[in-house]
C-alpha positions as CSV (number, residue, x, y, z in Angstrom):
1,X,-66.7,-45.5,8.6
2,X,-64.5,-46.5,11.6
3,X,-62.6,-49.8,11.4
4,X,-62.6,-51.8,14.6
5,X,-60.5,-54.8,15.7
6,X,-62.5,-57.9,16.8
7,X,-60.6,-59.7,19.7
8,X,-60.1,-63.3,18.8
9,X,-57.4,-64.7,21.2
10,X,-59.2,-64.7,24.5
11,X,-59.8,-68.4,24.4
12,X,-62.8,-70.3,25.8
13,X,-65.3,-68.6,28.1
14,X,-68.8,-69.9,27.8
15,X,-70.7,-68.6,30.8
16,X,-73.6,-70.3,32.4
17,X,-75.6,-67.4,31.1
18,X,-74.9,-66.9,27.4
19,X,-75.9,-63.3,27.7
20,X,-72.7,-62.8,29.6
21,X,-70.4,-64.7,27.2
22,X,-70.8,-67.5,24.6
23,X,-67.2,-67.6,23.5
24,X,-66.0,-70.9,22.0
25,X,-62.5,-71.9,21.0
26,X,-62.3,-75.4,19.6
27,X,-59.2,-77.1,18.1
28,X,-57.5,-73.7,18.1
29,X,-55.2,-72.3,20.7
30,X,-54.5,-68.6,21.6
31,X,-51.0,-67.3,20.8
32,X,-49.8,-64.0,22.2
33,X,-46.8,-62.7,20.1
34,X,-43.7,-61.3,21.7
35,X,-43.0,-57.7,21.0
36,X,-44.4,-55.6,18.2
37,X,-46.3,-57.6,15.6
38,X,-49.3,-57.5,13.2
39,X,-51.6,-58.6,16.0
40,X,-52.0,-58.5,19.7
41,X,-53.2,-62.1,19.7
42,X,-53.7,-64.9,17.2
43,X,-55.3,-68.4,17.0
44,X,-53.3,-71.4,15.8
45,X,-54.7,-74.7,14.6
46,X,-54.0,-77.7,16.9
47,X,-51.9,-80.6,15.7
48,X,-53.4,-83.5,13.9
49,X,-52.8,-87.3,14.3
50,X,-51.9,-90.1,11.9
51,X,-52.0,-93.8,12.6
52,X,-48.6,-95.5,12.9
53,X,-49.5,-99.0,14.1
54,X,-52.3,-101.1,15.6
55,X,-52.1,-103.2,18.7
56,X,-55.3,-105.3,18.6
57,X,-58.9,-105.0,17.4
58,X,-61.1,-103.3,20.1
59,X,-58.2,-103.1,22.5
60,X,-58.8,-99.5,23.6
61,X,-55.9,-97.7,25.2
62,X,-55.8,-97.5,29.0
63,X,-52.6,-95.4,29.4
64,X,-49.0,-95.2,28.3
65,X,-45.5,-94.2,29.4
66,X,-41.9,-93.7,28.3
67,X,-39.6,-96.2,29.8
68,X,-35.9,-96.6,29.0
69,X,-36.3,-94.2,26.0
70,X,-39.0,-96.5,24.6
71,X,-42.8,-96.1,24.3
72,X,-45.1,-98.5,26.2
73,X,-48.9,-98.6,26.2
74,X,-51.6,-100.7,27.9
75,X,-54.2,-101.6,25.3
76,X,-56.9,-104.0,26.4
77,X,-55.2,-106.3,29.0
78,X,-51.8,-106.4,27.4
79,X,-48.6,-104.3,27.6
80,X,-47.2,-103.2,24.3
81,X,-43.9,-101.8,23.3
82,X,-43.9,-99.5,20.3
83,X,-40.8,-100.1,18.0
84,X,-39.8,-98.7,14.7
85,X,-37.4,-99.3,11.8
86,X,-36.0,-96.8,9.3
87,X,-35.5,-97.5,5.6
88,X,-32.8,-96.1,3.4
89,X,-34.9,-92.9,2.7
90,X,-35.3,-92.2,6.4
91,X,-38.9,-93.3,6.5
92,X,-40.0,-94.9,9.7
93,X,-42.3,-97.9,10.1
94,X,-43.7,-98.5,13.6
95,X,-44.9,-101.7,15.1
96,X,-46.6,-102.8,18.3
97,X,-44.9,-105.7,20.2
98,X,-46.8,-107.6,22.9
99,X,-44.3,-107.8,25.8
100,X,-46.8,-109.2,28.3
101,X,-46.0,-112.9,27.8
102,X,-48.6,-115.0,29.5
103,X,-49.5,-112.2,32.0
104,X,-52.6,-110.1,31.7
105,X,-53.3,-106.7,33.2
106,X,-56.7,-107.1,34.8
107,X,-59.5,-104.5,34.8
108,X,-60.9,-102.3,32.1
109,X,-60.3,-98.8,33.5
110,X,-57.4,-96.4,33.0
111,X,-54.1,-97.6,34.5
112,X,-51.3,-95.7,36.3
113,X,-47.7,-96.2,35.2
114,X,-44.4,-95.1,36.7
115,X,-40.7,-95.9,35.9
116,X,-37.5,-95.9,38.0
117,X,-35.4,-96.3,34.9
118,X,-35.1,-100.0,35.2
119,X,-38.6,-101.1,36.3
120,X,-41.9,-100.0,34.9
121,X,-44.7,-100.4,37.5
122,X,-48.4,-100.6,36.3
123,X,-51.4,-100.3,38.6
124,X,-55.0,-101.2,37.6
125,X,-57.1,-99.4,40.2
126,X,-60.4,-101.0,39.2
127,X,-59.0,-104.6,39.8
128,X,-60.3,-105.6,43.2
129,X,-57.3,-107.7,44.2
130,X,-54.6,-107.2,46.8
131,X,-52.0,-107.6,44.0
132,X,-53.4,-105.1,41.5
133,X,-50.0,-104.0,40.3
134,X,-47.4,-105.4,37.9
135,X,-43.6,-104.9,37.3
136,X,-42.1,-104.9,33.8
137,X,-38.4,-105.2,33.1
138,X,-36.7,-105.8,29.8
139,X,-35.0,-109.0,31.0
140,X,-37.8,-110.4,33.1
141,X,-40.9,-109.4,31.2
142,X,-44.2,-108.5,32.9
143,X,-44.8,-110.0,36.4
144,X,-47.6,-109.5,38.8
145,X,-46.5,-108.2,42.2
146,X,-46.8,-111.1,44.7
147,X,-44.9,-110.0,47.8
148,X,-47.3,-110.6,50.7
149,X,-46.2,-107.2,52.3
150,X,-47.7,-105.4,49.3
151,X,-50.7,-103.8,51.0
152,X,-53.1,-103.6,48.1
153,X,-55.3,-103.0,46.4
154,X,-53.8,-99.6,45.6
155,X,-55.3,-96.6,43.9
156,X,-52.2,-95.5,41.8
157,X,-48.4,-95.3,41.7
158,X,-45.7,-92.6,41.5
159,X,-41.9,-92.6,41.9
160,X,-39.7,-90.4,44.0
161,X,-36.2,-90.5,45.6
162,X,-35.6,-94.2,44.8
163,X,-39.1,-95.5,45.9
164,X,-42.3,-96.4,44.3
165,X,-45.2,-94.7,46.2
166,X,-48.6,-96.2,46.6
167,X,-51.9,-94.9,48.1
168,X,-53.9,-97.8,49.6
169,X,-57.3,-97.8,48.0
170,X,-60.2,-96.3,50.1
171,X,-57.8,-95.6,53.0
172,X,-55.7,-92.8,54.5
173,X,-52.7,-95.1,54.4
174,X,-49.8,-95.0,51.9
175,X,-46.7,-97.2,51.6
176,X,-43.5,-97.5,49.6
177,X,-41.4,-100.2,47.8
178,X,-37.9,-101.2,48.7
179,X,-35.2,-98.8,47.5
180,X,-35.0,-99.1,43.7
181,X,-37.1,-102.3,43.7
182,X,-40.8,-102.2,42.8
183,X,-41.2,-106.0,43.4
184,X,-40.2,-106.0,47.1
185,X,-41.9,-104.5,50.2
186,X,-41.6,-104.3,54.0
187,X,-44.8,-104.4,56.0
188,X,-43.6,-101.5,58.3
189,X,-42.8,-99.1,55.4
190,X,-46.1,-97.1,55.5
191,X,-47.6,-93.9,56.8
192,X,-51.0,-92.4,57.4
193,X,-52.3,-89.0,56.4
194,X,-52.8,-87.6,59.9
195,X,-54.0,-84.1,59.3
196,X,-57.4,-85.2,58.0
197,X,-59.0,-88.7,57.8
198,X,-60.0,-88.2,54.2
199,X,-59.0,-91.1,51.9
200,X,-55.8,-90.7,49.9
201,X,-56.4,-90.3,46.2
202,X,-52.9,-89.7,44.7
203,X,-49.2,-89.0,45.5
204,X,-46.8,-86.7,43.6
205,X,-43.3,-85.3,44.2
206,X,-42.3,-81.7,43.6
207,X,-39.2,-79.8,44.5
208,X,-37.9,-82.2,47.1
209,X,-41.3,-82.7,48.8
210,X,-43.8,-85.6,48.4
211,X,-47.4,-84.4,48.4
212,X,-50.1,-86.8,49.6
213,X,-53.5,-85.8,48.2
214,X,-56.6,-86.8,50.1
215,X,-60.1,-86.1,48.9
216,X,-60.2,-82.8,50.8
217,X,-56.7,-82.0,51.8
218,X,-53.0,-82.1,50.7
219,X,-50.3,-83.2,53.1
220,X,-46.7,-82.5,52.2
221,X,-44.0,-84.9,53.3
222,X,-40.2,-84.4,53.5
223,X,-37.6,-87.1,53.0
224,X,-35.4,-88.0,55.9
225,X,-31.7,-89.0,55.3
226,X,-29.7,-91.5,57.3
227,X,-32.7,-93.3,58.7
228,X,-33.3,-97.1,58.6
229,X,-37.1,-96.9,59.0
230,X,-39.7,-95.3,56.8
231,X,-37.9,-92.3,55.2
232,X,-40.7,-89.8,54.9
233,X,-42.2,-87.5,57.5
234,X,-45.3,-85.3,57.3
235,X,-44.9,-81.5,57.5
236,X,-48.0,-80.7,59.6
237,X,-47.8,-76.9,59.1
238,X,-47.9,-77.4,55.3
239,X,-51.3,-79.0,55.0
240,X,-53.5,-77.5,52.3
241,X,-57.3,-77.5,52.2
242,X,-57.8,-78.5,48.6
243,X,-57.9,-82.2,47.9
244,X,-58.0,-84.2,44.7
245,X,-61.3,-85.3,43.2
246,X,-59.9,-87.1,40.2
247,X,-56.6,-89.1,40.9
248,X,-55.7,-89.3,37.2
249,X,-55.9,-85.5,36.8
250,X,-52.9,-84.9,39.0
251,X,-49.9,-83.9,36.8
252,X,-46.8,-81.8,36.9
253,X,-46.4,-79.0,34.4
254,X,-44.4,-75.9,34.1
255,X,-43.0,-76.3,37.7
256,X,-46.4,-76.8,39.2
257,X,-48.6,-79.6,40.3
258,X,-52.0,-79.2,38.7
259,X,-55.2,-81.2,39.4
260,X,-59.0,-81.2,39.6
261,X,-59.8,-80.7,43.3
262,X,-62.1,-79.3,45.9
263,X,-62.3,-78.4,49.5
264,X,-65.0,-79.5,51.9
265,X,-68.5,-78.8,50.5
266,X,-67.1,-77.4,47.2
267,X,-67.7,-78.2,43.6
268,X,-64.6,-79.2,41.6
269,X,-62.2,-76.6,40.2
270,X,-58.7,-76.9,38.7
271,X,-55.9,-75.9,41.0
272,X,-52.1,-75.5,40.8
273,X,-49.3,-75.3,43.4
274,X,-45.5,-74.9,43.3
275,X,-45.3,-75.6,47.0
276,X,-47.4,-72.8,48.4
277,X,-51.2,-72.6,48.9
278,X,-53.1,-73.9,45.9
279,X,-54.2,-71.3,43.4
280,X,-57.4,-71.8,41.3
281,X,-56.5,-71.6,37.6
282,X,-59.9,-72.5,36.2
283,X,-62.6,-70.0,35.5
284,X,-66.2,-70.3,36.4
285,X,-67.0,-71.3,32.8
286,X,-64.4,-74.1,32.9
287,X,-65.8,-75.3,36.2
288,X,-69.3,-75.4,34.8
289,X,-68.0,-77.3,31.7
290,X,-66.2,-80.1,33.6
291,X,-69.1,-80.5,35.9
292,X,-71.6,-80.7,33.1
293,X,-72.1,-84.4,33.6
294,X,-72.1,-84.4,37.4
295,X,-69.5,-85.6,39.8
296,X,-69.1,-89.3,38.7
297,X,-67.5,-88.4,35.3
298,X,-65.3,-85.9,37.0
299,X,-63.9,-88.6,39.3
300,X,-62.7,-90.4,36.2
301,X,-61.1,-87.3,34.5
302,X,-57.5,-87.6,33.4
303,X,-54.8,-85.0,32.5
304,X,-52.1,-85.1,29.8
305,X,-49.1,-82.8,29.3
306,X,-47.2,-82.0,26.1
307,X,-45.5,-79.2,24.1
308,X,-46.7,-77.9,20.8
309,X,-45.4,-75.1,18.7
310,X,-43.6,-73.5,21.6
311,X,-46.5,-73.8,24.0
312,X,-46.8,-76.2,27.0
313,X,-50.4,-77.6,27.4
314,X,-52.2,-79.5,30.1
315,X,-55.5,-81.1,29.0
316,X,-58.2,-82.4,31.3
317,X,-60.6,-84.9,29.7
318,X,-63.9,-85.7,31.6
319,X,-65.1,-88.9,29.8
320,X,-68.2,-88.3,27.8
321,X,-68.3,-84.6,28.8
322,X,-65.4,-82.5,27.5
323,X,-61.7,-81.9,27.0
324,X,-60.5,-78.5,28.2
325,X,-56.9,-77.4,27.7
326,X,-54.8,-75.0,29.8
327,X,-51.7,-73.1,28.6
328,X,-49.7,-72.0,31.7
329,X,-47.8,-69.4,29.7
330,X,-50.8,-67.4,28.3
331,X,-53.2,-68.6,31.1
332,X,-55.8,-69.1,28.3
333,X,-58.2,-72.1,27.8
334,X,-59.4,-73.8,24.7
335,X,-61.3,-77.0,23.9
336,X,-60.3,-80.0,21.9
337,X,-62.9,-82.2,20.2
338,X,-62.8,-85.3,18.1
339,X,-65.5,-86.9,15.9
340,X,-67.0,-90.3,16.7
341,X,-67.9,-92.9,14.0
342,X,-71.2,-91.0,13.3
343,X,-69.2,-87.7,12.8
344,X,-70.6,-86.3,16.0
345,X,-68.4,-84.2,18.3
346,X,-67.0,-85.9,21.4
347,X,-64.2,-85.2,23.9
348,X,-60.7,-85.5,22.5
349,X,-60.0,-89.2,21.8
350,X,-56.3,-89.0,22.9
351,X,-55.9,-91.1,26.1
352,X,-52.1,-90.8,26.5
353,X,-49.1,-88.9,25.1
354,X,-45.7,-90.5,25.0
355,X,-42.6,-88.4,24.1
356,X,-40.3,-91.0,22.6
357,X,-38.1,-91.4,19.5
358,X,-38.3,-87.6,19.1
359,X,-42.0,-87.8,18.3
360,X,-45.3,-87.6,20.2
361,X,-47.1,-91.0,20.2
362,X,-50.7,-91.1,21.4
363,X,-53.1,-93.7,22.5
364,X,-56.7,-93.9,21.3
365,X,-60.0,-94.1,23.2
366,X,-61.9,-95.5,20.2
367,X,-59.6,-98.3,19.0
368,X,-56.4,-100.2,19.5
369,X,-54.3,-98.0,17.2
370,X,-51.3,-95.9,18.1
371,X,-51.0,-92.5,16.5
372,X,-48.3,-89.8,15.9
373,X,-49.3,-86.2,16.8
374,X,-47.6,-83.4,14.8
375,X,-48.3,-79.9,13.7
376,X,-47.5,-81.1,10.1
377,X,-50.6,-83.4,10.2
378,X,-53.9,-81.8,9.4
379,X,-56.3,-84.8,9.9
380,X,-57.2,-86.7,13.0
381,X,-56.6,-90.2,11.7
382,X,-59.1,-90.2,8.7
383,X,-61.4,-87.6,10.1
384,X,-61.5,-83.9,9.5
385,X,-60.6,-81.5,12.3
386,X,-63.4,-79.1,12.9
387,X,-61.9,-75.8,14.1
388,X,-64.1,-72.9,15.2
389,X,-64.2,-69.9,17.5
390,X,-66.8,-67.4,18.4
391,X,-66.2,-63.8,19.6
392,X,-67.5,-61.9,22.5
393,X,-70.6,-59.9,21.9
394,X,-69.9,-56.6,20.3
395,X,-72.3,-53.7,20.9
396,X,-72.5,-49.9,20.6
397,X,-73.4,-48.9,24.1
398,X,-76.9,-50.3,23.7
399,X,-77.6,-48.4,20.5
400,X,-78.5,-49.9,17.1
401,X,-75.6,-50.0,14.6
402,X,-74.7,-51.3,11.1
403,X,-71.9,-53.6,10.0
404,X,-70.7,-52.8,6.5
405,X,-67.8,-55.3,6.3
406,X,-66.0,-58.0,8.2
407,X,-62.5,-59.1,7.3
408,X,-60.5,-62.0,8.6
409,X,-56.7,-62.1,8.2
410,X,-55.3,-65.6,8.0
411,X,-52.0,-67.1,7.0
412,X,-52.7,-68.2,3.4
413,X,-51.0,-69.7,0.5
414,X,-50.2,-73.0,2.3
415,X,-52.9,-75.1,0.7
416,X,-51.9,-78.3,-1.2
417,X,-51.7,-78.0,-5.0
418,X,-54.3,-80.7,-5.7
419,X,-56.8,-82.7,-3.7
420,X,-58.8,-82.0,-0.6
421,X,-57.9,-78.6,0.9
422,X,-56.5,-77.2,-2.4
423,X,-59.2,-74.5,-2.6
424,X,-59.8,-73.9,1.2
425,X,-62.9,-72.1,2.5
426,X,-63.6,-70.1,5.7
427,X,-67.1,-69.9,7.0
428,X,-68.6,-67.2,9.1
429,X,-71.9,-67.2,11.1
430,X,-73.5,-64.2,12.7
431,X,-75.6,-64.0,15.9
432,X,-77.9,-61.1,16.7
433,X,-78.8,-62.5,20.2
434,X,-75.6,-62.7,22.0
435,X,-74.5,-66.1,20.7
436,X,-77.7,-68.0,21.5
437,X,-78.4,-68.7,17.8
438,X,-76.6,-68.0,14.5
439,X,-77.7,-67.2,11.0
440,X,-76.8,-69.4,8.1
441,X,-73.1,-69.4,7.3
442,X,-71.3,-67.2,4.7
443,X,-68.4,-68.9,2.9
444,X,-65.3,-67.2,1.4
445,X,-62.2,-68.7,-0.2
446,X,-58.9,-68.4,1.8
447,X,-56.4,-68.5,-1.0
448,X,-54.7,-71.2,-3.0
449,X,-51.0,-72.3,-2.9
450,X,-48.7,-69.3,-3.3
451,X,-51.5,-66.7,-2.7
452,X,-49.8,-65.4,0.5
453,X,-52.1,-62.4,0.9
454,X,-55.6,-63.1,0.0
455,X,-58.1,-60.8,1.9
456,X,-61.0,-62.7,3.3
457,X,-63.8,-60.2,3.1
458,X,-67.4,-60.8,4.1
459,X,-70.3,-58.6,2.8
460,X,-72.4,-56.0,4.6
461,X,-74.4,-57.7,7.4
462,X,-77.1,-55.1,7.8
463,X,-78.4,-53.5,11.0
464,X,-78.2,-54.8,14.5
465,X,-80.5,-53.8,17.3
466,X,-78.0,-54.1,20.1
467,X,-75.2,-56.6,19.7
468,X,-73.3,-58.8,17.2
469,X,-71.4,-62.0,17.7
470,X,-69.3,-63.9,15.0
471,X,-68.4,-67.5,14.7
472,X,-65.6,-68.6,12.3
473,X,-65.4,-72.2,11.1
474,X,-62.8,-74.2,9.1
475,X,-62.3,-77.9,8.6
476,X,-59.8,-77.8,5.7
477,X,-56.7,-80.0,6.0
478,X,-54.3,-77.1,5.9
479,X,-52.2,-75.1,8.3
480,X,-54.6,-72.7,10.1
481,X,-53.5,-69.4,11.7
482,X,-56.0,-66.7,12.4
483,X,-54.0,-63.5,12.6
484,X,-56.8,-61.0,13.4
485,X,-60.3,-59.9,12.5
486,X,-61.7,-56.5,11.8
487,X,-65.0,-54.9,11.0
488,X,-66.3,-51.6,9.6
489,X,-69.3,-50.2,11.6
490,X,-71.5,-47.2,11.3
491,X,-74.7,-45.7,12.8
């Protein structure tokens, strides 16, 4: 009987028609080995998260940033600095310090944060006030901007070439702070996006150019040297016809600006540019996924960037809908999901990732806690991490066929000696209708500690009229690596 490889590392592709593809990839990411190896593509379990400190009860995270090598988060209406101490054994204890003083950061929605190395500027875009921005310094604390030349309310903030950059809310106007001073402004230091009257959504620098994102277009601006007036000038020949739908989705990663955007009369997709014309990096299935709740949730989508096990990732979370993650190196997609308090799946609960103190600290959508994300952690706080993937439909040219055996090859022998996960189990489900429905699961042991090669063999599955699709599931708190899958088929 011929033995056939089952491709497992193609990532997420769940088509609008499941007859085309019903491929899931949740809390696992595709890994393509370099050079000759035991597999052409593997799946690796995503990092877990442990709680390190708490800010305040019900003070959900609204964003975070690194500033002067320290971690800062906005939880509720307060700004918190995350500190740590180390004992004689090298064990860290983290604590959250309220550095807001008497000041409060108004609003309830996600904030934007940007640092010039000395000042941290925070913008609350849902606060309908001219002065909807604050400046934090270590010596002066948190102070609301009050310069009458601050032309708010503003929709966000970024930093480039010594200036904080602000898009005026619901306008095609943007303005800058004084040089290296986020608390001072000049009324004439502004510009308008002239190539198209669409409202400015966000601003970001890349490779010496400042890109001003409208809702339908992107206008690049170059910096002028040796001028006393406004130091930026539009490059009219560089205007791009893909605007930004979700301001908080605009992020730099792997030498590109990446964002959720669209042109005129288009549904949102995910685009990237390194200075040239935007390139669509999302697939049709990703576009359908992020648009599953309609346009309003997409407008509130946000992006995060981090590195994990040698991969750089960019996640896009559409609140209440999904979290989809892109790997620029492999150009593969996967989903991340968390569990709510009823143990139902929801989009990934991570709201910010801060690279500080040589660890990744994360904010939480469901509580005021701060977590540490690591590939050595196999829980998400106190919850299990449900990892699963499904394969593309396998057929025999439309002819009936039989499957006599399915074997999964995993990294084994890494389970704990005692406790939960000490006798880990892999589950497999089979679909005979292209992934629309699955038969009851079959469970097999993976292998205990020290059992470094423990074949995971599933029994004969019988006859299939046209196609077969497999779904593998594991929620054990262990290191998870799917190396490959194989099957024996016959007539």
